[in-house]
C-alpha positions in Angstrom: 104.3 85.5 93.4 106.3 86.5 90.3 109.0 84.0 89.2 112.9 84.4 90.0 114.8 86.4 87.7 118.6 85.8 87.3 121.3 87.7 85.1 124.6 87.4 83.8 126.3 90.8 83.1 129.9 90.7 81.3 131.6 93.5 79.8 133.0 93.3 76.4 136.3 94.5 77.2 138.1 91.3 76.9 137.5 87.5 76.4 135.3 85.5 78.9 137.5 83.1 81.2 136.6 80.3 83.6 135.5 82.5 86.4 132.8 83.9 83.7 131.7 80.4 83.1 131.2 79.8 86.7 129.0 82.8 87.2 127.3 82.3 84.2 126.6 78.5 84.5 125.4 79.2 88.1 122.9 81.8 87.3 121.6 80.0 84.1 121.2 76.7 86.1 119.6 78.5 89.3 117.1 80.0 86.8 116.2 77.0 85.1 115.9 75.1 88.2 113.7 77.5 89.8 111.4 78.0 86.8 112.4 81.5 86.6 114.1 83.7 83.9 117.7 84.1 82.6 118.9 87.5 81.4 122.0 88.7 79.6 123.1 92.1 80.1 126.1 93.8 78.3 127.9 96.3 80.5 129.6 98.3 77.8 129.7 101.8 79.3 133.5 101.9 79.1 133.8 102.9 75.6 137.6 103.0 75.4 137.8 99.5 76.4 134.8 97.8 75.1 134.8 96.3 71.4 132.4 94.7 69.2 134.5 91.7 68.8 134.6 91.0 72.4 130.8 91.2 72.5 130.5 89.0 69.6 132.7 86.4 71.3 130.6 86.5 74.5 127.7 85.4 72.4 129.7 82.5 71.0 131.0 81.6 74.2 127.5 81.3 75.7 126.2 79.2 72.9 129.2 76.8 73.3 128.4 76.3 76.9 124.9 75.5 76.1 123.3 78.6 77.8 120.3 80.4 76.4 118.8 83.8 77.7 115.2 85.1 77.8 114.1 88.3 75.9 116.5 90.8 74.3 120.0 91.7 75.5 120.3 94.8 77.5 123.2 97.0 76.4 124.0 99.6 78.9 125.2 102.1 75.9 121.6 102.2 74.9 120.2 103.2 78.2 122.5 106.1 79.0 119.5 108.6 79.5 118.2 106.4 82.5 121.7 106.8 84.2 121.6 110.6 83.6 118.0 110.7 85.1 119.2 108.7 88.3 122.4 111.1 88.5 120.5 114.1 88.2 117.8 113.1 90.8 120.7 112.5 93.1 122.2 115.9 92.2 119.0 117.7 92.9 118.9 116.2 96.3 122.4 117.7 96.9 124.2 114.4 97.4 126.6 114.6 94.4 129.3 117.1 93.6 132.1 117.4 91.1 135.9 116.7 91.8 138.5 117.9 89.2 141.6 116.1 90.3 143.4 113.8 88.0 144.1 110.2 89.4 148.0 111.3 89.7 146.7 114.4 91.7 144.6 112.4 93.9 147.3 109.8 94.7 149.8 113.0 95.5 147.1 114.3 97.9 146.8 110.9 99.8 150.6 110.3 99.8 151.5 113.6 101.5 154.3 112.5 103.9 153.0 115.2 106.2 149.9 113.5 106.8 149.6 111.3 109.8 149.0 107.6 109.6 148.3 105.4 106.8 145.7 106.9 104.3 142.5 104.8 104.7 141.5 102.5 101.6 138.2 100.9 100.4 137.8 97.3 100.6 139.3 96.7 97.0 142.7 98.4 98.4 142.2 101.8 96.8 142.9 105.0 98.7 139.7 106.9 99.6 139.3 110.1 98.1 140.3 113.0 100.5 137.1 115.0 99.7 139.0 118.2 98.6 136.6 118.9 95.9 133.7 118.8 98.5 134.7 122.2 99.9 134.4 124.1 96.6 131.9 126.8 96.3 128.8 126.2 94.1 130.0 129.3 91.8 133.6 127.7 91.4 132.3 124.2 90.6 130.0 126.0 88.0 132.7 127.8 86.4 135.2 125.1 86.1 132.5 122.7 84.6 131.6 125.5 82.2 135.3 126.1 81.2 135.2 122.2 80.2 137.4 121.1 82.8 137.3 117.0 83.2 135.7 115.9 86.3 134.1 113.1 88.2 130.8 113.3 89.9 131.1 111.8 93.4 128.5 110.7 95.9 128.7 112.8 99.0 128.7 109.8 101.2 128.2 111.3 104.6 125.3 113.3 103.2 123.8 110.3 101.6 124.1 107.9 104.9 122.5 110.9 106.8 119.5 110.8 104.3 118.9 107.2 104.5 120.5 106.1 107.8 122.1 102.5 108.3 119.7 101.0 110.9 118.0 98.9 107.9 120.4 99.0 105.2 121.3 95.5 104.7 121.1 92.7 102.3 120.1 88.9 102.2 123.2 87.0 101.5 122.9 83.2 100.5 126.5 82.8 99.4 129.5 84.0 101.5 131.8 87.1 102.3 135.4 87.1 102.6 135.1 86.5 106.2 132.3 83.9 105.9 129.5 86.6 106.3 126.0 85.2 105.4 122.4 85.7 106.2 121.4 89.1 107.0 124.7 91.4 106.3 124.7 94.9 107.4 125.9 97.3 104.7 128.8 99.6 105.3 128.8 101.8 102.5 131.2 104.4 104.4 134.2 102.0 103.8 134.1 103.1 100.1 134.3 106.9 100.9 132.9 109.5 98.2 132.6 107.2 95.0 132.4 107.8 91.4 129.1 107.8 90.1 129.8 109.4 86.6 132.2 111.3 84.6 132.0 114.2 82.2 132.7 111.5 79.3 130.3 108.8 80.8 127.1 109.5 82.6 127.4 106.5 84.9 129.6 104.1 86.8 129.4 100.4 87.5 127.8 101.2 90.9 125.1 103.5 89.6 124.4 101.4 86.2 124.2 98.1 88.2 121.3 99.0 90.6 119.5 100.8 87.7 119.8 97.9 85.3 118.7 95.3 88.0 115.8 97.4 88.8 114.8 97.9 85.3 115.3 94.1 84.4 113.1 93.1 87.5 116.4 91.2 88.9 115.4 89.1 91.9 118.5 87.2 92.5 122.0 88.5 91.9 124.6 85.7 91.9 128.3 87.0 91.4 131.7 86.5 92.6 132.7 87.3 96.2 135.2 89.9 95.0 132.0 92.3 94.5 130.7 91.2 98.2 131.3 94.6 99.6 130.4 96.6 96.8 126.8 95.6 97.7 127.2 98.2 100.5 127.2 100.8 97.7 124.3 99.2 95.7 122.1 99.0 98.9 122.8 102.7 99.7 122.0 103.8 96.1 118.9 101.5 96.1 117.6 103.3 99.1 118.3 106.8 97.8 116.5 105.9 94.5 113.7 103.8 95.8 114.7 100.9 94.1 113.8 97.1 94.7 116.5 95.0 96.5 117.3 91.6 95.1 118.5 88.8 97.1 122.5 88.3 97.0 124.7 85.4 96.4 128.4 85.8 96.4 130.1 82.7 95.2 133.9 81.8 95.3 136.2 82.7 92.6 138.0 80.5 90.2 141.7 81.2 90.9 144.6 80.7 88.6 147.8 78.7 89.2 149.3 81.8 91.0 146.4 81.7 93.4 145.1 85.0 92.1 141.8 85.9 90.6 141.7 85.2 86.8 141.7 88.3 84.5 140.6 88.8 80.9 144.4 89.2 79.9 144.9 85.4 81.2 144.8 83.7 77.7 145.3 80.1 79.1 141.8 80.3 80.8 140.2 82.0 77.9 137.0 80.0 77.0 137.8 80.8 73.3 141.3 79.2 74.0 140.2 76.3 75.6 137.7 75.6 72.9 140.4 75.8 70.3 142.5 73.4 72.2 139.9 70.6 72.1 138.2 71.1 75.5 134.9 70.0 75.6 132.1 72.3 76.8 131.0 69.6 79.1 134.6 69.7 80.6 134.1 73.3 81.7 131.6 72.2 84.5 134.5 70.2 86.0 137.1 72.7 85.5 135.1 75.2 87.5 134.2 72.8 90.1 130.7 72.4 89.2 130.3 68.4 89.1 
């Protein structure tokens, strides 16, 4: 039996805060306690927001916390061909289509006052894509792409679910969902609608890259914040479509700010580098995130 593999996968689009510390420490300590491996992944596919100084700060913060990792760091920007290949496979299976609307145009489509009722939203609260581009002909899609129109590549959710079914689409949860879900959790990918898997300027999205990365790194245990709990539904669907292994999942509580909201990278008061400069010791971070 292979040893457990855990990972921590921050994005270098800001400085790490206490919430990141909780996740990193949980993964690191579980890996060491189980005799397993702890890996570090840098999720830097957003080239507009990711910066080298933020990546350097991640390494500094990890060293300060006493966290070491096994093997080389996996940087997503160095594996774009792997994501392109996965996306091409889904396209060849007829499960991906291009949409050409801007975010503003999509907002206008879903806010039509003539539309009955309230427009459905995904678990993050964003309105579902109305599927307008799904009806475009193959020739029209090709013409617009050849003309260089900006576009997103979306998963045809209905077709994808029809391909794999949902009878066995579930995951093993040892943490807790927003409503206390644990044990065997049935995936509900349809709640997300036709999610974006890539864009003209970026050959992958978080949903696609995370399942490819976890498979390539041999991740056996995904430990992350409960704000990503229902994202696992999309990840399970993609794992089934791409014949990828399924890790065990543990979604942990979030570290909240004084306003009761989830911390963000713009919250300088809880940034690890700020706390360090203010004289907080690394040992105090465990107490601050509730890991006595």
